[in-house]
C-alpha positions in Angstrom: 110.8 46.8 -9.9 110.2 43.5 -8.2 106.7 42.1 -8.0 105.0 42.4 -4.6 103.2 39.2 -3.7 102.9 39.4 0.1 100.7 41.6 2.2 102.5 44.6 3.7 102.9 43.1 7.2 105.7 42.1 9.5 105.4 38.5 8.4 108.4 37.0 6.7 108.1 36.2 3.0 108.8 32.5 2.1 109.1 31.4 -1.5 108.7 27.7 -2.1 109.8 26.3 -5.5 108.0 23.1 -6.3 104.7 21.6 -5.1 105.7 17.9 -4.8 105.7 16.0 -1.5 108.3 18.3 0.1 107.0 21.6 -1.2 103.4 20.8 -0.4 104.1 19.7 3.2 106.2 22.8 3.8 103.5 25.2 2.6 100.8 23.4 4.6 102.8 23.5 7.8 104.2 27.0 7.8 102.5 29.0 10.5 100.3 31.7 9.0 100.9 34.0 12.0 104.6 34.3 11.0 104.8 33.8 7.3 103.4 34.8 4.0 104.0 32.1 1.4 104.4 32.1 -2.4 104.3 28.7 -4.0 105.8 28.6 -7.5 105.4 25.5 -9.8 105.4 24.9 -13.5 102.1 23.1 -13.2 99.0 24.0 -11.2 98.6 20.8 -9.2 100.2 18.4 -6.9 100.9 15.0 -8.3 100.8 11.7 -6.4 103.7 10.0 -8.1 103.4 6.5 -6.5 100.3 5.8 -8.6 101.4 7.3 -12.0 101.8 3.7 -13.2 98.1 3.0 -12.6 97.2 6.0 -14.7 99.5 4.7 -17.5 97.9 1.3 -17.4 94.3 2.6 -17.3 93.5 1.5 -13.8 92.7 4.9 -12.3 91.8 8.3 -13.7 94.5 11.1 -13.6 92.1 13.4 -11.7 92.2 10.9 -8.8 95.8 11.6 -8.1 96.2 15.2 -9.2 95.2 18.0 -6.8 95.0 21.7 -7.9 97.0 23.9 -5.6 94.4 26.6 -5.5 91.8 24.1 -4.3 94.1 22.7 -1.6 94.9 26.2 -0.2 91.5 27.9 -1.0 90.9 28.9 2.6 94.4 30.1 3.3 94.8 33.7 2.4 98.5 33.9 3.4 99.4 31.5 0.6 99.7 32.7 -3.0 100.3 30.6 -6.0 102.0 31.3 -9.3 102.3 29.0 -12.2 105.8 29.7 -13.6 109.3 28.3 -13.9 112.2 29.6 -11.8 115.1 30.7 -14.0 117.6 31.9 -11.5 118.3 32.6 -7.8 119.8 36.0 -7.0 121.2 35.6 -3.5 122.7 39.0 -3.3 119.3 40.6 -4.0 117.3 38.0 -2.0 115.2 37.4 -5.1 114.5 34.9 -7.8 113.9 35.4 -11.5 111.0 33.5 -13.1 109.3 33.3 -16.4 106.7 35.8 -15.1 109.0 38.2 -13.3 111.2 38.6 -10.2 110.1 38.0 -6.6 111.7 38.9 -3.3 112.1 36.5 -0.4 113.2 36.4 3.2 113.5 32.6 3.0 113.8 30.6 -0.1 113.0 26.8 -0.1 114.0 24.7 -3.1 111.8 21.7 -3.4 112.3 21.1 -7.2 112.5 17.4 -7.0 114.2 15.3 -9.7 113.7 14.5 -13.4 114.4 11.4 -15.4 118.1 10.6 -15.9 119.0 9.4 -19.4 122.7 9.3 -18.6 123.6 11.7 -21.4 121.9 9.7 -24.2 119.9 12.2 -26.2 118.5 9.6 -28.6 117.0 7.6 -25.7 115.7 10.8 -24.2 114.0 11.8 -27.5 112.4 8.4 -28.2 111.6 6.7 -24.9 108.7 7.5 -22.6 109.2 8.8 -19.0 106.9 8.5 -16.0 107.5 11.5 -13.9 104.3 13.5 -14.3 100.6 13.0 -14.6 100.8 14.2 -18.2 103.4 11.6 -19.1 101.2 8.9 -17.5 98.4 10.0 -19.8 100.8 10.1 -22.8 101.8 6.4 -22.1 98.2 5.4 -21.7 97.3 7.0 -25.0 100.3 5.5 -26.8 99.6 2.0 -25.6 96.0 2.0 -26.5 96.6 3.7 -29.8 99.3 1.1 -30.6 96.9 -1.8 -30.1 94.3 0.0 -32.3 97.0 0.2 -35.0 98.1 -3.4 -34.6 94.8 -4.7 -35.9 95.4 -3.2 -39.3 99.2 -3.3 -39.4 101.2 -5.5 -41.8 102.4 -8.7 -40.2 106.0 -7.7 -40.4 105.3 -4.6 -38.3 103.4 -6.4 -35.5 106.4 -7.8 -33.8 107.8 -4.3 -33.1 104.4 -3.0 -32.1 103.8 -5.8 -29.7 107.1 -5.4 -27.9 107.0 -3.3 -24.7 110.3 -2.6 -22.9 110.6 -1.1 -19.5 114.1 0.0 -18.5 115.0 -0.1 -14.8 113.7 -2.6 -12.2 113.2 -0.3 -9.3 109.7 0.1 -7.8 108.4 2.0 -10.9 109.7 -0.5 -13.4 108.5 -3.5 -11.4 105.0 -2.1 -10.8 104.7 -1.1 -14.5 105.7 -4.5 -15.7 103.4 -6.3 -13.3 100.4 -4.0 -14.3 101.0 -4.5 -18.0 101.3 -8.3 -17.5 97.9 -8.3 -15.8 96.3 -6.2 -18.6 97.7 -8.6 -21.1 96.0 -11.5 -19.3 92.8 -10.0 -18.1 91.8 -7.0 -20.1 93.3 -6.9 -23.6 91.8 -10.3 -24.7 88.3 -8.9 -24.1 89.0 -5.8 -26.1 91.1 -7.1 -29.0 89.8 -10.4 -30.2 91.7 -10.1 -33.5 95.2 -9.8 -31.9 97.3 -12.8 -30.9 98.2 -11.5 -27.5 100.6 -14.3 -26.9 102.9 -12.2 -29.1 102.7 -9.2 -26.8 106.0 -9.3 -25.0 106.8 -7.3 -21.8 110.5 -7.0 -21.1 112.1 -5.5 -18.0 115.7 -4.5 -18.4 117.9 -4.1 -15.3 121.6 -3.2 -15.2 122.3 -5.0 -12.0 121.8 -8.6 -11.0 118.7 -7.8 -8.8 115.3 -6.2 -9.0 114.2 -3.7 -6.3 117.7 -2.9 -5.2 116.4 -0.5 -2.6 114.7 -3.4 -0.8 115.8 -6.6 0.9 117.2 -9.5 -1.0 114.2 -11.6 -0.1 111.7 -9.0 -1.4 113.7 -8.7 -4.6 113.7 -12.4 -5.2 110.0 -12.6 -4.4 109.2 -9.8 -6.9 111.4 -11.5 -9.5 109.5 -14.8 -9.0 106.1 -13.0 -9.4 107.2 -11.2 -12.6 108.4 -14.4 -14.2 105.2 -16.2 -13.2 103.2 -13.4 -14.9 105.2 -13.8 -18.1 107.5 -10.8 -17.9 110.8 -11.3 -19.6 113.5 -10.2 -17.2 116.9 -9.2 -18.6 119.4 -8.6 -15.7 123.0 -7.4 -15.9 121.9 -5.7 -19.1 122.2 -2.0 -20.1 120.4 -0.1 -22.9 123.0 1.5 -25.2 120.7 3.1 -27.7 117.1 3.5 -28.9 116.1 5.2 -32.1 112.3 4.8 -31.7 112.2 1.4 -33.3 115.4 -0.5 -32.5 116.6 -1.0 -28.9 120.3 -1.8 -28.6 121.5 -3.7 -25.5 124.9 -4.1 -23.9 124.7 -7.8 -24.8 124.8 -6.8 -28.5 121.2 -7.9 -29.0 118.8 -5.6 -30.9 115.1 -5.7 -30.1 112.5 -4.1 -32.3 110.2 -2.2 -29.9 107.6 0.4 -30.5 107.4 1.3 -26.8 110.2 1.9 -24.4 109.5 3.3 -20.9 112.6 4.7 -19.1 112.5 4.2 -15.4 116.3 3.7 -14.9 117.2 6.6 -12.6 116.7 10.3 -11.7 118.8 13.4 -11.5 118.3 16.7 -9.8 117.1 19.8 -11.6 119.9 22.4 -11.9 119.3 25.7 -10.2 121.2 28.7 -11.7 122.6 30.9 -9.0 123.4 28.1 -6.7 127.3 27.8 -6.7 128.7 24.7 -8.4 130.7 23.7 -5.2 127.4 22.9 -3.4 126.2 20.7 -6.1 127.1 17.0 -5.7 126.4 13.8 -7.5 123.0 13.5 -9.1 122.8 17.3 -9.2 121.7 17.3 -5.6 122.2 20.4 -3.4 124.4 19.9 -0.3 122.5 20.9 2.8 123.1 20.7 6.6 121.0 18.8 9.1 118.5 21.7 9.2 118.2 21.6 5.3 120.1 24.9 5.0 122.0 25.1 1.7 125.8 25.1 2.3 127.0 28.7 2.3 123.7 30.4 2.8 121.6 31.5 5.9 118.2 31.9 4.2 118.2 29.4 1.3 117.1 25.8 2.0 116.5 22.6 0.0 114.3 19.7 0.9 113.2 16.4 -0.7 114.8 14.7 -3.6 116.9 17.6 -4.6 118.6 17.8 -1.1 121.8 15.9 -0.2 122.1 15.7 3.5 124.8 13.5 5.2 124.1 12.1 8.6 125.9 9.5 10.7 123.3 6.9 9.7 123.3 8.0 6.1 126.8 9.2 5.1 125.9 9.0 1.4 122.7 11.0 1.7 119.1 9.9 2.2 117.0 7.8 -0.2 114.9 9.8 -2.5 111.5 8.7 -1.2 108.4 10.5 -0.1 108.9 9.8 3.6 112.2 11.7 3.6 110.7 14.7 1.6 107.6 15.0 3.8 109.4 14.9 7.1 112.3 17.2 6.1 109.6 19.7 5.1 107.6 19.4 8.3 110.8 19.9 10.4 111.9 22.9 8.3 108.5 24.5 8.9 109.0 24.1 12.6 112.6 25.3 12.5 111.8 28.5 10.6 109.2 29.4 13.2 111.8 28.6 15.9 114.3 30.9 14.2 111.9 33.8 14.4 111.2 33.1 18.0 114.9 32.7 18.7 114.4 29.2 19.9 116.8 26.2 19.2 116.3 24.4 15.9 116.4 20.6 15.5 118.5 18.4 13.3 116.7 16.1 10.9 116.9 12.4 11.7 115.4 9.9 9.2 113.2 7.3 10.6 113.0 4.5 8.1 109.4 3.3 8.1 110.1 0.7 5.4 109.5 0.3 1.7 107.1 -1.6 -0.5 106.2 -2.5 -4.0 103.2 -4.1 -5.7 103.6 -6.4 -8.6 100.0 -7.2 -9.3 96.7 -8.6 -7.9 97.4 -10.1 -4.5 101.2 -9.8 -5.2 103.3 -7.3 -3.2 106.4 -7.1 -1.1 106.8 -5.1 2.1 110.0 -4.4 4.1 109.3 -3.0 7.5 112.1 -2.3 10.1 110.9 -5.2 12.2 109.6 -7.7 9.6 109.4 -8.5 5.9 106.5 -10.2 4.2 104.9 -10.7 0.8 101.8 -11.9 -1.0 98.1 -11.0 -0.3 98.7 -9.4 3.1 101.5 -7.2 1.7 99.2 -6.2 -1.1 96.5 -5.1 1.3 99.1 -3.1 3.4 100.3 -1.5 0.2 96.8 -0.5 -0.8 95.9 0.8 2.6 99.0 3.0 3.1 98.7 4.5 -0.4 95.1 5.3 0.1 95.9 7.1 3.4 98.6 9.2 1.6 96.0 10.5 -0.9 95.1 14.1 -0.1 91.3 14.1 -0.1 88.8 11.8 1.3 86.8 12.0 -1.9 89.7 10.8 -4.0 90.5 8.0 -1.6 86.9 6.8 -2.0 87.1 7.1 -5.8 90.3 5.1 -6.0 89.1 2.5 -3.6 85.9 2.0 -5.6 88.1 1.7 -8.8 90.3 -0.8 -7.2 87.4 -2.8 -5.8 85.7 -2.9 -9.2 88.9 -3.9 -10.9 89.4 -6.7 -8.3 85.9 -8.1 -8.7 85.5 -7.7 -12.5 89.2 -7.8 -13.6 88.2 -4.9 -15.9 87.9 -1.1 -16.0 86.2 1.4 -18.2 89.0 3.9 -18.3 90.6 2.9 -21.6 90.2 6.3 -23.3 92.5 7.5 -26.0 92.6 11.3 -25.5 94.5 12.4 -28.6 93.2 14.0 -31.8 91.8 11.7 -34.5 93.8 13.6 -37.1 97.1 12.8 -35.3 96.1 9.1 -35.1 95.4 8.9 -38.9 98.5 10.9 -39.8 100.6 8.3 -38.0 99.3 5.4 -40.0 
């Protein structure tokens, strides 16, 4: 017998899979007079992905960008939350199977997002770090700090490998990570590790194309590249990673680099959903949807955000996988579902490109707006302001702003905590 999660009313039951930008906005905007909502996610909180790199580099605390679903929706009795993983969609039964049971729906919305794409290389997947969750951000922070603790006592021949940090992929995540680590190398690590020759700490950014920030303008990419080089980052363009065994990084150029830390930021792919026909899955494992986010071939299954592939006249190859698209697709879908029940016309989604941006470090950022492009200190201020405004709670905005202000004034933070067991640290010596 299927689990009963909604009140016995005339409201329609909506199941939302995934609490990222798209899923969260959809749940928040569904009208409680018409819908009961069940939000299912593998974790119990929303994660603010644009600032993962700041957790990984000890600039802000993970709690500042992680928001428990039950706290977000504590005053909304029509919303229920289950921490589980969806296993399969059963369209004929209008149900889904999960790790905690089966659930019926009137409308199913897939907002499962994307995961790191290792392009089929299992060894890289096993040995490299990814940056797609708060937990992975903490894992990178722990690893970096633990590595420096070990460098102090390591034999000289091991230090080269331990002091080599490689980031793969020069999109916004890779560029922001490289810039943040370069600043830590200059401003923070010398204060903590007097016994280490930090001139030997090498930060490499590997990019398969001839440009960084390929999703932005040529001028912004060139500016970001200039900033990175000035900060001491070694940029390897037109270079692919062929293999990584945990110690040796093999490049397409034939060069092998000994590196104890490889962070993979080279692409994403959609999460496969069993029960969705293969003929509606396109490149990148994205689900083909129409202009109302309806999955091709279904009347009551929808997909929004990174997992959705929607072709429009302006975007014949699908929309960019960015937060702005996810948020606005979800908001429109919430309105359209209400319109369907009221037998009113529904609207097509039209993407309004509000621009893109990336920060490379203190006073260094690039911003592409539809009407202008700029860089430097002003771009950095705009980047900070817009990211603060996207943070869910006023309290967290204040905490992050104070952290940023303190870091700006002192060029230091007190967040460099290694949150792993001491036994594990010593076992790895």
